[in-house]
C-alpha positions in Angstrom: 48.1 -48.0 13.7 50.7 -45.5 12.5 50.0 -41.8 12.6 51.8 -38.5 12.5 50.8 -36.6 15.6 52.1 -33.0 16.0 54.8 -33.7 13.4 56.1 -36.9 15.0 55.6 -40.5 14.2 53.2 -42.2 16.6 51.9 -45.8 16.9 48.8 -46.7 18.8 47.7 -50.3 19.5 44.1 -49.6 18.5 42.3 -51.3 15.7 40.9 -49.1 13.0 38.7 -47.2 12.8 39.3 -45.1 15.9 37.2 -42.0 16.7 39.0 -38.8 17.5 37.5 -39.0 21.0 39.1 -42.4 21.5 42.4 -41.2 20.0 42.5 -38.3 22.5 42.1 -40.9 25.3 44.6 -43.4 23.9 47.3 -40.7 23.5 46.4 -39.3 27.0 46.0 -35.8 25.6 45.8 -33.3 28.4 43.0 -30.7 28.7 40.8 -32.5 26.1 38.0 -30.1 26.6 40.2 -27.3 25.2 42.0 -29.0 22.4 41.3 -28.2 18.8 42.0 -31.2 16.4 43.3 -30.9 12.9 42.9 -34.1 10.8 44.8 -34.2 7.5 44.8 -30.4 7.3 41.1 -29.9 8.2 40.0 -28.4 11.6 37.4 -30.7 13.1 34.2 -29.5 14.9 34.2 -30.7 18.5 30.7 -32.2 17.9 32.1 -34.5 15.2 34.9 -36.0 17.4 32.9 -39.2 18.2 31.7 -39.8 14.6 35.0 -38.9 12.9 37.6 -41.7 12.6 41.3 -41.8 12.0 43.0 -44.4 10.0 46.5 -45.7 9.4 48.7 -43.0 7.9 46.6 -40.0 8.9 48.2 -36.8 10.2 46.7 -35.3 13.4 47.6 -32.0 15.1 46.4 -31.1 18.6 46.2 -27.3 18.9 45.5 -25.1 22.0 44.5 -21.5 21.5 45.3 -19.3 24.4 44.2 -15.8 25.0 46.0 -13.2 27.0 47.7 -9.9 27.1 46.1 -6.6 27.6 
């Protein structure tokens, strides 16, 4: 399956459909418990990761929001 992940072409050897949860595992995304996922321009709810699937040609962004400062 061919995807665009964080602005770069990516190929994974998974058969479609692939859940967002499985995609995070397949791409070895670090700190999965903190990542926000944007799929084709839509921010996904964490509770929907298992039920939401990606397909060939989709665009996925992995975002990390960090707090800090004073």
